[in-house]
C-alpha positions as CSV (number, residue, x, y, z in Angstrom):
1,X,-16.5,-205.3,-25.0
2,X,-18.7,-202.9,-26.8
3,X,-22.2,-202.4,-25.3
4,X,-24.5,-204.8,-27.0
5,X,-28.1,-205.9,-27.0
6,X,-29.0,-209.3,-28.5
7,X,-32.3,-211.1,-29.2
8,X,-32.9,-214.4,-30.8
9,X,-35.8,-214.2,-33.2
10,X,-35.5,-217.4,-35.2
11,X,-33.5,-220.4,-35.9
12,X,-31.7,-218.6,-38.8
13,X,-31.9,-215.1,-40.2
14,X,-31.2,-214.4,-43.8
15,X,-31.3,-210.6,-43.7
16,X,-32.7,-207.7,-41.7
17,X,-33.6,-204.0,-41.8
18,X,-34.8,-201.3,-39.4
19,X,-37.7,-198.9,-39.5
20,X,-36.8,-195.2,-39.8
21,X,-37.4,-194.6,-36.0
22,X,-35.6,-197.9,-35.2
23,X,-38.5,-199.2,-33.1
24,X,-39.3,-202.0,-35.5
25,X,-37.1,-204.6,-37.2
26,X,-37.9,-206.6,-40.3
27,X,-36.1,-209.9,-41.0
28,X,-36.4,-213.0,-43.1
29,X,-36.3,-216.2,-40.9
30,X,-34.7,-218.2,-43.8
31,X,-38.0,-218.7,-45.7
32,X,-40.4,-216.7,-48.0
33,X,-41.8,-214.4,-45.3
34,X,-40.8,-211.1,-43.7
35,X,-41.5,-210.9,-40.0
36,X,-41.7,-207.4,-38.4
37,X,-41.3,-207.0,-34.7
38,X,-41.9,-203.9,-32.6
39,X,-40.2,-203.1,-29.3
40,X,-43.0,-202.6,-26.7
41,X,-42.0,-202.0,-23.1
42,X,-38.6,-203.7,-23.5
43,X,-40.2,-206.7,-25.2
44,X,-40.2,-207.6,-28.9
45,X,-43.7,-208.4,-30.3
46,X,-44.5,-209.7,-33.7
47,X,-46.8,-207.2,-35.4
48,X,-46.7,-208.1,-39.1
49,X,-45.9,-211.0,-41.4
50,X,-45.4,-210.0,-45.1
51,X,-46.3,-212.9,-47.4
52,X,-46.0,-212.6,-51.1
53,X,-42.8,-214.3,-52.2
54,X,-42.6,-217.9,-53.2
55,X,-39.0,-218.7,-52.2
56,X,-36.4,-217.5,-49.7
57,X,-36.1,-213.8,-49.3
58,X,-32.5,-212.8,-49.9
59,X,-32.5,-209.0,-49.4
60,X,-34.5,-206.4,-47.4
61,X,-34.1,-202.7,-47.2
62,X,-36.3,-200.2,-45.3
63,X,-36.2,-196.6,-46.6
64,X,-35.4,-194.0,-43.9
65,X,-37.4,-191.1,-45.5
66,X,-40.4,-192.7,-47.3
67,X,-41.0,-195.6,-44.9
68,X,-41.1,-198.2,-47.7
69,X,-39.7,-201.7,-47.5
70,X,-38.2,-203.4,-50.6
71,X,-37.7,-207.1,-50.7
72,X,-36.0,-209.5,-53.2
73,X,-36.1,-213.2,-53.4
74,X,-34.8,-216.3,-55.1
75,X,-38.2,-216.4,-56.9
76,X,-36.7,-213.7,-59.2
77,X,-39.2,-211.1,-57.9
78,X,-39.1,-207.9,-56.0
79,X,-41.9,-206.0,-54.1
80,X,-42.1,-202.5,-52.6
81,X,-44.3,-202.5,-49.5
82,X,-46.2,-199.4,-48.5
83,X,-47.9,-199.1,-45.1
84,X,-51.6,-198.3,-45.5
85,X,-53.2,-197.8,-42.1
86,X,-52.5,-201.1,-40.3
87,X,-51.5,-203.2,-43.3
88,X,-48.5,-203.4,-45.6
89,X,-49.5,-203.5,-49.3
90,X,-47.1,-204.9,-51.9
91,X,-46.4,-203.5,-55.3
92,X,-44.7,-205.8,-57.8
93,X,-41.4,-204.6,-59.4
94,X,-40.7,-205.5,-63.0
95,X,-37.2,-207.0,-62.8
96,X,-37.1,-209.2,-65.9
97,X,-34.7,-211.7,-64.3
98,X,-34.3,-215.4,-65.2
99,X,-32.3,-216.2,-62.1
100,X,-32.6,-215.4,-58.3
101,X,-32.4,-211.9,-57.0
102,X,-29.7,-211.8,-54.4
103,X,-29.4,-208.3,-52.8
104,X,-31.1,-204.9,-52.7
105,X,-30.4,-201.4,-51.5
106,X,-32.3,-198.1,-51.7
107,X,-30.3,-195.2,-53.2
108,X,-29.5,-192.2,-50.9
109,X,-32.4,-190.1,-52.3
110,X,-34.7,-193.2,-52.3
111,X,-35.9,-192.5,-55.8
112,X,-34.2,-195.7,-57.0
113,X,-33.0,-199.0,-55.7
114,X,-30.5,-201.5,-57.0
115,X,-31.0,-205.3,-57.2
116,X,-28.1,-207.7,-57.8
117,X,-28.9,-211.2,-59.2
118,X,-27.7,-214.6,-60.2
119,X,-28.4,-213.6,-63.8
120,X,-25.1,-211.6,-64.0
121,X,-27.3,-208.6,-64.1
122,X,-28.0,-205.5,-62.0
123,X,-31.5,-204.0,-62.0
124,X,-31.9,-200.2,-61.3
125,X,-35.5,-199.8,-60.4
126,X,-37.5,-196.6,-60.3
127,X,-41.2,-195.5,-60.0
128,X,-43.3,-194.6,-63.0
129,X,-45.9,-192.2,-61.8
130,X,-48.1,-192.4,-64.9
131,X,-48.3,-196.2,-64.7
132,X,-48.3,-196.5,-60.9
133,X,-45.7,-199.2,-60.9
134,X,-41.9,-199.9,-60.4
135,X,-39.9,-200.6,-63.5
136,X,-36.2,-201.4,-64.0
137,X,-33.3,-200.7,-66.3
138,X,-30.7,-203.5,-66.6
139,X,-27.0,-203.4,-66.5
140,X,-26.1,-206.4,-68.6
141,X,-23.0,-208.1,-70.1
142,X,-20.6,-206.6,-67.5
143,X,-20.5,-209.4,-64.8
144,X,-19.3,-212.9,-65.5
145,X,-21.1,-214.4,-62.6
146,X,-23.6,-213.7,-59.8
147,X,-23.8,-210.2,-58.3
148,X,-23.4,-210.7,-54.6
149,X,-23.6,-207.1,-53.2
150,X,-24.5,-203.5,-54.3
151,X,-23.6,-200.2,-52.7
152,X,-24.7,-196.7,-53.6
153,X,-22.3,-193.8,-53.6
154,X,-23.5,-190.7,-51.7
155,X,-24.0,-188.9,-55.0
156,X,-27.0,-191.2,-55.8
157,X,-25.5,-191.9,-59.3
158,X,-22.5,-194.2,-58.9
159,X,-23.1,-197.8,-57.9
160,X,-20.5,-200.4,-56.7
161,X,-21.0,-204.1,-57.2
162,X,-19.2,-207.3,-56.2
163,X,-19.5,-210.6,-57.9
164,X,-18.5,-214.2,-57.6
165,X,-16.2,-213.6,-60.7
166,X,-13.9,-212.0,-58.2
167,X,-14.4,-208.4,-59.5
168,X,-15.6,-205.2,-57.9
169,X,-17.1,-202.7,-60.4
170,X,-18.4,-199.2,-60.3
171,X,-21.2,-198.1,-62.7
172,X,-23.1,-194.9,-63.6
173,X,-26.9,-195.3,-63.0
174,X,-27.9,-191.9,-64.3
175,X,-31.6,-192.1,-65.6
176,X,-33.0,-189.2,-67.5
177,X,-36.1,-187.9,-65.9
178,X,-35.2,-189.5,-62.6
179,X,-31.8,-188.1,-61.8
180,X,-30.5,-184.5,-62.1
181,X,-26.9,-183.7,-63.1
182,X,-26.1,-181.8,-60.0
183,X,-24.4,-184.8,-58.5
184,X,-21.5,-182.7,-57.4
185,X,-18.8,-185.0,-59.0
186,X,-17.4,-184.7,-62.4
187,X,-17.0,-188.5,-62.5
188,X,-20.8,-189.0,-62.6
189,X,-22.0,-185.8,-64.3
190,X,-21.7,-186.9,-68.0
191,X,-21.8,-190.7,-67.7
192,X,-24.5,-192.7,-69.5
193,X,-26.6,-195.3,-67.8
194,X,-24.7,-198.6,-67.3
195,X,-21.3,-197.1,-68.2
196,X,-18.6,-198.8,-66.3
197,X,-16.3,-196.4,-64.4
198,X,-13.8,-198.9,-63.2
199,X,-13.2,-202.7,-62.8
200,X,-11.1,-203.7,-59.8
201,X,-9.3,-207.1,-60.2
202,X,-7.8,-207.2,-56.7
203,X,-9.5,-210.4,-55.5
204,X,-8.5,-213.9,-56.6
205,X,-11.8,-215.5,-55.4
206,X,-15.4,-214.6,-54.9
207,X,-16.1,-211.0,-53.8
208,X,-18.8,-210.3,-51.3
209,X,-19.8,-207.2,-49.4
210,X,-19.0,-203.7,-50.6
211,X,-19.5,-200.2,-49.1
212,X,-18.5,-196.6,-49.7
213,X,-17.1,-194.4,-47.0
214,X,-19.4,-191.5,-45.7
215,X,-17.7,-189.0,-48.1
216,X,-17.6,-191.5,-51.0
217,X,-13.8,-191.1,-51.3
218,X,-13.0,-194.7,-50.3
219,X,-14.4,-198.0,-51.3
220,X,-14.1,-201.2,-49.3
221,X,-15.0,-204.8,-50.3
222,X,-14.1,-208.3,-49.2
223,X,-13.1,-211.5,-50.8
224,X,-13.6,-215.2,-50.0
225,X,-9.8,-215.4,-49.7
226,X,-9.8,-213.8,-46.2
227,X,-8.8,-210.4,-47.5
228,X,-10.3,-206.9,-47.4
229,X,-9.6,-204.3,-50.1
230,X,-9.6,-200.5,-49.7
231,X,-9.7,-198.3,-52.9
232,X,-9.1,-194.5,-53.0
233,X,-9.6,-192.2,-56.0
234,X,-12.0,-194.5,-57.7
235,X,-11.7,-193.8,-61.4
236,X,-9.3,-194.3,-64.2
237,X,-6.3,-194.4,-61.8
238,X,-7.4,-195.7,-58.4
239,X,-5.0,-196.5,-55.6
240,X,-5.6,-199.7,-53.6
241,X,-4.5,-201.5,-50.5
242,X,-5.3,-205.0,-49.3
243,X,-5.2,-206.4,-45.8
244,X,-4.9,-210.2,-45.2
245,X,-6.0,-211.9,-42.1
246,X,-5.7,-215.4,-40.7
247,X,-9.4,-216.1,-39.9
248,X,-12.4,-217.1,-41.9
249,X,-13.6,-214.8,-44.7
250,X,-15.9,-211.8,-44.3
251,X,-19.3,-211.5,-45.8
252,X,-20.1,-207.8,-45.4
253,X,-18.5,-204.5,-44.3
254,X,-19.6,-201.2,-42.9
255,X,-17.9,-197.8,-42.7
256,X,-18.6,-196.2,-39.3
257,X,-16.3,-193.3,-40.1
258,X,-13.8,-192.3,-42.8
259,X,-11.0,-194.2,-41.0
260,X,-12.8,-197.2,-39.4
261,X,-14.5,-200.2,-41.0
262,X,-16.4,-203.1,-39.3
263,X,-16.2,-206.5,-41.1
264,X,-18.5,-209.4,-40.3
265,X,-18.6,-212.9,-41.7
266,X,-17.9,-216.6,-41.3
267,X,-15.8,-216.1,-38.2
268,X,-18.8,-215.0,-36.1
269,X,-16.8,-212.1,-34.5
270,X,-17.0,-208.5,-35.9
271,X,-13.6,-207.2,-36.9
272,X,-12.4,-203.6,-36.7
273,X,-10.1,-202.2,-39.4
274,X,-8.6,-198.7,-39.0
275,X,-6.5,-196.3,-41.1
276,X,-3.7,-194.3,-39.6
277,X,-2.9,-190.6,-40.4
278,X,-1.1,-191.8,-43.6
279,X,-4.2,-193.6,-44.8
280,X,-2.6,-197.1,-44.3
281,X,-5.3,-199.6,-43.3
282,X,-4.7,-202.6,-40.9
283,X,-6.6,-204.9,-38.7
284,X,-7.2,-203.4,-35.2
285,X,-9.2,-205.9,-33.1
286,X,-12.2,-208.1,-32.7
287,X,-15.1,-206.0,-31.4
288,X,-16.2,-208.6,-28.9
289,X,-12.7,-209.7,-27.8
290,X,-11.9,-210.7,-24.3
291,X,-8.7,-209.7,-22.6
292,X,-6.2,-212.5,-22.7
293,X,-2.6,-212.8,-21.9
294,X,-0.3,-212.9,-24.9
295,X,0.6,-216.4,-26.1
296,X,4.0,-217.6,-24.8
297,X,4.3,-220.1,-27.6
298,X,7.5,-219.4,-29.6
299,X,6.2,-221.4,-32.5
300,X,3.0,-219.4,-32.5
301,X,4.7,-216.1,-32.6
302,X,7.1,-217.2,-35.3
303,X,4.3,-218.5,-37.4
304,X,2.3,-215.2,-37.0
305,X,5.3,-213.2,-38.0
306,X,6.0,-215.4,-41.0
307,X,2.4,-215.3,-42.1
308,X,2.3,-211.5,-41.8
309,X,5.4,-211.2,-43.9
310,X,4.0,-213.5,-46.6
311,X,0.4,-212.2,-46.8
312,X,0.2,-208.9,-45.0
313,X,1.4,-206.7,-47.9
314,X,-0.6,-204.2,-49.9
315,X,-0.2,-204.1,-53.6
316,X,1.9,-200.9,-53.2
317,X,4.3,-202.7,-51.0
318,X,3.1,-201.1,-47.7
319,X,3.0,-203.7,-44.9
320,X,-0.3,-204.4,-43.2
321,X,0.1,-206.5,-40.0
322,X,-1.8,-209.8,-39.9
323,X,-4.3,-210.5,-37.2
324,X,-3.2,-210.8,-33.6
325,X,-3.3,-214.5,-32.6
326,X,-5.1,-213.7,-29.3
327,X,-8.5,-214.3,-30.8
328,X,-11.6,-214.2,-28.6
329,X,-13.1,-217.5,-27.5
330,X,-16.9,-217.4,-27.3
331,X,-18.7,-214.4,-28.9
332,X,-22.2,-213.0,-29.0
333,X,-22.9,-214.7,-32.4
334,X,-22.7,-218.4,-32.6
335,X,-22.7,-218.8,-36.4
336,X,-21.9,-216.9,-39.5
337,X,-22.8,-213.2,-39.6
338,X,-24.5,-212.5,-42.9
339,X,-25.7,-208.9,-42.5
340,X,-24.6,-205.6,-40.9
341,X,-26.9,-202.5,-40.9
342,X,-26.0,-199.0,-39.6
343,X,-28.3,-197.4,-37.0
344,X,-27.9,-193.6,-37.6
345,X,-29.1,-190.9,-35.3
346,X,-31.9,-188.7,-36.8
347,X,-30.3,-185.8,-38.8
348,X,-26.8,-187.2,-38.2
349,X,-24.8,-189.3,-40.6
350,X,-22.5,-190.5,-37.8
351,X,-22.7,-194.3,-37.2
352,X,-22.2,-195.0,-33.5
353,X,-24.6,-198.0,-33.4
354,X,-25.1,-200.9,-35.8
355,X,-26.8,-204.2,-35.9
356,X,-25.8,-207.7,-37.1
357,X,-27.7,-210.8,-37.9
358,X,-26.7,-214.3,-38.9
359,X,-27.3,-218.0,-39.2
360,X,-27.7,-218.3,-35.4
361,X,-31.1,-216.4,-35.6
362,X,-29.9,-213.5,-33.5
363,X,-30.1,-209.7,-34.2
364,X,-27.4,-208.0,-32.2
365,X,-27.1,-204.2,-31.6
366,X,-23.6,-202.9,-31.0
367,X,-23.0,-199.5,-29.4
368,X,-19.6,-198.0,-30.2
369,X,-20.0,-195.0,-27.9
370,X,-19.3,-197.2,-24.9
371,X,-15.8,-198.0,-26.3
372,X,-13.5,-195.2,-25.2
373,X,-10.6,-196.9,-26.9
374,X,-12.3,-196.8,-30.4
375,X,-11.7,-193.4,-32.0
376,X,-14.4,-192.7,-34.6
């Protein structure tokens, strides 16, 4: 098992985020508040409670450079929280939504953040110095249903979204006066705000979490049909693979390297997906699996093989093996995992530690450096 540290903070956790130095964690205990805990002498102490929203907080992100917290809620509002001495002061963001805000993420340069909503809309928010407030530009009429997840490309311009209409889309978010055209990629250099780069129709059900690889060359997202999709060469002619698995669907994903992805969701066990030297993705293992003897059931092995042949195919006809039936029994999480957050070392983009939270009220820190059999 990977080295882990778990702490139960609440009955249920909606989302969580870490401070830049990773000594404090902010989370929503499934209500309209944000609780901030600090690690003091190996004990977690509650130091702040942020109260401004009227309904459940659905997304939190804590900026690594500017030490700002952004929150979004089902009350259709968003706030940017700035620490002034011992207090956190909220600034209202003008979202102009008529449905719940569902997810939020700071851009890599932290000069913008994106908000996905139940209004079939994505808000790209930025700060107006002259008016001293946060405003937004909206990407409308592109999604046919709620936007469940957003992910920024490393170039700070491209944004990937997933939706309950089953689609994954990539947009340009270039804003004149906020962004510069030295993005380093021809795909984003001349695009207008809100222009759709690509629409991926790989999923046949709701699409959830989406992430870019560290280089931005690969995009991964998950569907409610117990499948994960990997897309290379995002643009007019992308190449895609899909991996099917036998267990419950994933809710979110995280690239820990160019060739390794961690998926979390309804099955309560983090799942590891890896790519070989040919770039073919497949399921590797459960991160918290226990060693078990292989099943001797002839029927079980025949069923697994038949299931793999039926569903474990990529759209290019490359086979991806289905999940090993030797699934772990009890795990660290006891309910659905809804959030996964990287814990990067200062000045290093490598992800060797990450945290998960879920409906069991736990925040769990996973350390991959203790796994010699996992090659990052």
